[in-house]
C-alpha positions as CSV (number, residue, x, y, z in Angstrom):
1,X,13.3,160.8,228.3
2,X,12.3,158.4,231.0
3,X,8.7,158.8,230.0
4,X,9.5,157.5,226.4
5,X,11.7,154.6,227.6
6,X,8.7,152.2,228.3
7,X,7.3,153.2,224.9
8,X,10.6,152.4,223.2
9,X,10.8,149.0,224.9
10,X,7.2,148.2,223.9
11,X,8.0,149.2,220.3
12,X,11.0,146.9,220.2
13,X,9.0,144.0,221.6
14,X,6.2,144.6,219.0
15,X,8.9,144.7,216.2
16,X,10.4,141.5,217.5
17,X,7.0,139.8,217.5
18,X,6.2,141.1,214.1
19,X,9.6,139.9,212.7
20,X,9.0,136.4,214.1
21,X,5.6,136.4,212.3
22,X,7.2,137.1,208.8
23,X,9.5,134.9,206.8
24,X,10.8,134.9,203.3
25,X,11.0,131.8,201.0
26,X,13.8,132.2,198.4
27,X,13.6,130.6,194.9
28,X,16.1,127.9,195.8
29,X,14.3,126.8,198.9
30,X,11.1,125.0,200.0
31,X,9.6,125.8,203.4
32,X,7.8,123.6,205.9
33,X,5.6,125.5,208.4
34,X,5.2,123.5,211.7
35,X,2.4,124.1,214.2
36,X,3.2,122.5,217.6
37,X,5.5,119.9,215.9
38,X,3.2,119.0,213.0
39,X,3.6,120.1,209.4
40,X,0.8,122.6,208.8
41,X,1.8,123.9,205.3
42,X,4.4,123.2,202.6
43,X,5.5,126.3,200.6
44,X,7.5,125.8,197.4
45,X,6.9,129.2,195.7
46,X,9.2,132.2,196.6
47,X,7.7,135.2,198.4
48,X,6.9,136.9,201.7
49,X,4.7,134.8,204.1
50,X,3.2,135.2,207.6
51,X,3.0,132.8,210.5
52,X,2.4,132.8,214.3
53,X,5.4,133.5,216.4
54,X,7.3,130.6,218.1
55,X,6.6,128.4,219.8
56,X,3.2,128.3,218.1
57,X,4.7,127.9,214.6
58,X,8.2,127.7,213.2
59,X,9.7,127.2,209.7
60,X,12.2,124.7,208.3
61,X,13.8,125.4,205.0
62,X,15.0,122.7,202.5
63,X,17.2,123.2,199.5
64,X,15.3,122.2,196.4
65,X,18.1,122.9,193.9
66,X,19.6,120.3,191.6
67,X,22.3,118.4,193.6
68,X,25.0,116.0,192.6
69,X,26.3,112.8,194.3
70,X,29.9,112.1,193.1
71,X,31.3,108.8,193.9
72,X,34.9,109.4,194.6
73,X,35.5,105.9,195.7
74,X,34.7,103.6,192.6
75,X,32.3,100.7,193.3
76,X,33.8,97.2,192.8
77,X,31.2,95.2,190.9
78,X,31.4,91.7,189.5
79,X,30.3,90.8,185.9
80,X,28.6,87.7,184.7
81,X,32.1,86.3,183.9
82,X,33.1,86.8,187.6
83,X,35.4,89.7,186.6
84,X,35.7,92.7,188.9
85,X,35.2,96.1,187.5
86,X,35.7,99.5,189.2
87,X,32.8,101.8,188.2
88,X,32.8,105.5,189.0
89,X,29.4,107.2,188.7
90,X,27.6,110.4,189.5
91,X,23.9,111.2,190.1
92,X,21.8,114.3,189.7
93,X,18.9,114.6,192.1
94,X,16.6,117.1,193.9
95,X,13.8,117.2,196.5
96,X,10.5,116.7,194.8
97,X,8.3,116.4,197.9
98,X,9.6,118.4,200.9
99,X,7.1,116.9,203.3
100,X,8.1,113.3,202.4
101,X,11.8,114.2,202.4
102,X,11.6,115.7,205.9
103,X,9.6,112.8,207.3
104,X,12.3,110.4,205.9
105,X,15.5,112.3,206.5
106,X,14.6,115.3,208.5
107,X,16.7,118.3,207.4
108,X,19.7,116.1,206.9
109,X,20.9,116.0,203.3
110,X,23.8,113.7,204.2
111,X,21.3,110.9,205.2
112,X,19.6,111.3,201.8
113,X,23.0,111.1,200.0
114,X,23.9,107.9,201.8
115,X,20.5,106.3,201.0
116,X,20.7,107.2,197.4
117,X,24.3,106.0,197.2
118,X,23.3,102.6,198.5
119,X,20.4,102.4,196.1
120,X,22.7,103.2,193.2
121,X,25.1,100.5,194.3
122,X,22.3,97.9,194.4
123,X,21.0,99.0,190.9
124,X,24.5,98.8,189.4
125,X,25.0,95.3,190.8
126,X,21.7,94.2,189.4
127,X,22.6,95.5,185.9
128,X,26.2,94.6,185.7
129,X,26.0,91.1,187.3
130,X,24.1,89.8,184.3
131,X,26.4,91.2,181.6
132,X,29.9,90.4,180.3
133,X,32.9,92.8,180.5
134,X,32.6,93.7,176.8
135,X,28.9,94.5,177.2
136,X,29.5,96.7,180.2
137,X,32.5,98.5,178.8
138,X,31.3,99.0,175.2
139,X,28.1,97.5,173.9
140,X,25.5,98.2,176.5
141,X,26.8,101.1,178.6
142,X,23.8,103.3,177.7
143,X,21.4,100.5,178.5
144,X,23.0,100.1,181.9
145,X,22.7,103.8,182.7
146,X,19.1,103.8,181.7
147,X,18.3,100.7,183.8
148,X,20.0,102.2,186.8
149,X,18.2,105.5,186.4
150,X,14.8,103.8,186.2
151,X,15.5,101.5,189.1
152,X,16.8,104.3,191.4
153,X,14.0,106.7,190.4
154,X,11.3,104.3,191.4
155,X,12.9,103.5,194.7
156,X,13.6,107.2,195.5
157,X,10.2,108.6,194.7
158,X,8.6,107.4,198.0
159,X,11.4,109.3,199.8
160,X,10.4,112.6,198.3
161,X,13.4,112.6,196.0
162,X,13.5,112.9,192.2
163,X,16.5,111.3,190.4
164,X,17.2,113.3,187.3
165,X,20.2,111.5,185.7
166,X,22.7,108.7,186.4
167,X,26.0,108.5,184.5
168,X,28.9,106.0,184.5
169,X,31.8,108.3,184.4
170,X,34.6,105.7,184.3
171,X,34.9,101.9,184.1
172,X,38.2,100.4,184.9
173,X,39.4,96.8,185.2
174,X,40.4,95.6,188.6
175,X,44.2,95.2,188.8
176,X,44.1,91.4,189.1
177,X,42.3,91.0,185.7
178,X,43.7,93.9,183.7
179,X,46.6,91.8,182.3
180,X,44.4,88.9,181.2
181,X,41.8,91.2,179.7
182,X,44.5,93.0,177.7
183,X,46.0,89.7,176.5
184,X,42.5,88.6,175.3
185,X,41.9,91.9,173.6
186,X,45.2,91.6,171.9
187,X,44.4,88.1,170.7
188,X,41.1,89.2,169.4
189,X,42.6,92.1,167.5
190,X,45.3,89.8,166.0
191,X,42.5,87.4,164.9
192,X,40.6,90.2,163.3
193,X,43.7,91.5,161.6
194,X,44.4,88.0,160.2
195,X,40.9,87.7,159.0
196,X,41.0,91.1,157.2
197,X,44.4,90.2,155.8
198,X,43.1,86.9,154.4
199,X,40.1,88.6,153.0
200,X,42.3,91.2,151.4
201,X,44.5,88.5,149.8
202,X,41.5,86.7,148.5
203,X,40.1,89.9,147.0
204,X,43.5,90.8,145.4
205,X,43.7,87.3,143.8
206,X,40.2,87.7,142.5
207,X,40.9,91.1,141.1
208,X,44.2,90.0,139.6
209,X,42.5,87.0,138.0
210,X,39.7,89.1,136.6
211,X,42.2,91.6,135.2
212,X,44.2,88.8,133.6
213,X,41.0,87.4,132.0
214,X,40.0,90.8,130.7
215,X,43.6,91.3,129.4
216,X,43.4,88.0,127.5
217,X,40.0,88.9,126.1
218,X,41.3,92.4,125.0
219,X,44.4,90.8,123.4
220,X,42.2,88.2,121.6
221,X,39.8,90.8,120.3
222,X,42.8,92.9,119.2
223,X,44.4,89.9,117.4
224,X,41.1,89.1,115.7
225,X,40.8,92.7,114.5
226,X,44.5,92.8,113.4
227,X,44.0,89.7,111.4
228,X,40.9,91.0,109.9
229,X,42.6,94.3,108.9
230,X,45.6,92.4,107.6
231,X,43.4,90.1,105.6
232,X,41.5,93.1,104.2
233,X,44.9,94.7,103.3
234,X,46.2,91.5,101.7
235,X,43.0,91.3,99.7
236,X,43.2,94.8,98.5
237,X,46.9,94.3,97.7
238,X,46.1,91.2,95.7
239,X,43.4,93.0,93.9
240,X,45.8,95.8,93.0
241,X,48.4,93.3,91.9
242,X,45.8,91.5,89.9
243,X,44.6,94.6,88.2
244,X,48.2,95.7,87.4
245,X,49.0,92.2,86.1
246,X,46.0,92.3,83.9
247,X,47.0,95.5,82.3
248,X,50.6,94.6,81.4
249,X,51.6,91.0,82.4
250,X,55.0,91.3,80.9
251,X,55.8,94.4,82.9
252,X,54.5,92.9,86.1
253,X,56.8,89.9,85.6
254,X,59.7,92.3,85.0
255,X,58.9,94.2,88.1
256,X,58.7,91.1,90.3
257,X,62.1,89.9,88.8
258,X,63.7,93.2,89.7
259,X,62.3,92.9,93.2
260,X,63.9,89.4,93.4
261,X,67.2,90.7,92.1
262,X,67.2,93.5,94.7
263,X,66.4,91.1,97.5
264,X,69.1,88.5,96.4
265,X,71.9,91.0,96.1
266,X,70.9,93.5,98.8
267,X,73.8,92.9,101.2
268,X,76.4,92.6,98.4
269,X,78.0,89.5,100.1
270,X,75.8,86.7,98.9
271,X,76.9,84.0,96.5
272,X,74.6,82.2,94.2
273,X,75.5,79.2,91.9
274,X,72.9,79.2,89.1
275,X,73.0,78.7,85.3
276,X,72.8,82.0,83.5
277,X,70.1,80.5,81.3
278,X,67.9,79.7,84.3
279,X,64.4,81.1,84.8
280,X,65.8,83.5,87.5
281,X,68.0,85.3,85.0
282,X,65.6,85.4,82.0
283,X,65.4,89.2,82.3
284,X,69.1,89.5,83.2
285,X,70.1,88.1,79.8
286,X,67.3,89.6,77.8
287,X,65.4,92.8,78.4
288,X,62.3,91.2,76.9
289,X,62.7,88.0,78.8
290,X,62.5,86.0,75.6
291,X,66.0,84.4,76.0
292,X,67.8,86.1,73.0
293,X,71.0,84.0,72.5
294,X,72.6,86.6,70.3
295,X,72.7,89.0,73.1
296,X,75.9,88.8,75.2
297,X,75.4,87.5,78.7
298,X,75.9,89.9,81.5
299,X,78.5,88.8,84.0
């Protein structure tokens, strides 16, 4: 047993040396291989790699996954109207060049987050300071995010960082201007409501006037048509009367007299003071209407 003990120790030493010469790079990592303090190789692909044992070479790993900077303390930024806004944003970023990143920040992600946060603050100030509250809150929000992304991406690239996205999560008014902004918004809404109400009233008057004009036109056309039909009816009636009168004038006179008698005594209460020999009673006194004096007068 004592004879194998030195062999076992030697085997352990060999295994330790071999293990220090092998390292694994995972998919989420990037590896920097240092030789006597200088970067000899940058490895971004996952796999099994070999190196010289320390202190000749050593490995530093960096996380190359997508990371997020969440600003839990909203930035207080002033608009072109000198109004303060509280803007809450977040940023998606990752390491694009491990060598540059290590030269700038070492293996300290916190330093990178602080630098990016400062750059985002500067970019937000540059974009918001030249716009009004309405533009920042509603009209040009997407434009501001695009400008901030482009600004920060250009400034972060020399640091070995790629900025993927910048989003404005929430924009609030500072407490000292909230009330004045709400009052102004209320006044604008009232003004818009009054404008729409006036426009609606004008439209209703126009529609009512148009309807009245069309009504008058329809009534006028209907009256014309009615008069035309009435005239045609009267003409036909006159034609029928004329034809009847031409066939038997004496009977036609009798018929008209009977019509007159019926109209005169229809209610049974009327009183007429006329001579029995008047033209009105010519058929009353004589069936032929010739005024036969020998015939007794009908009371």
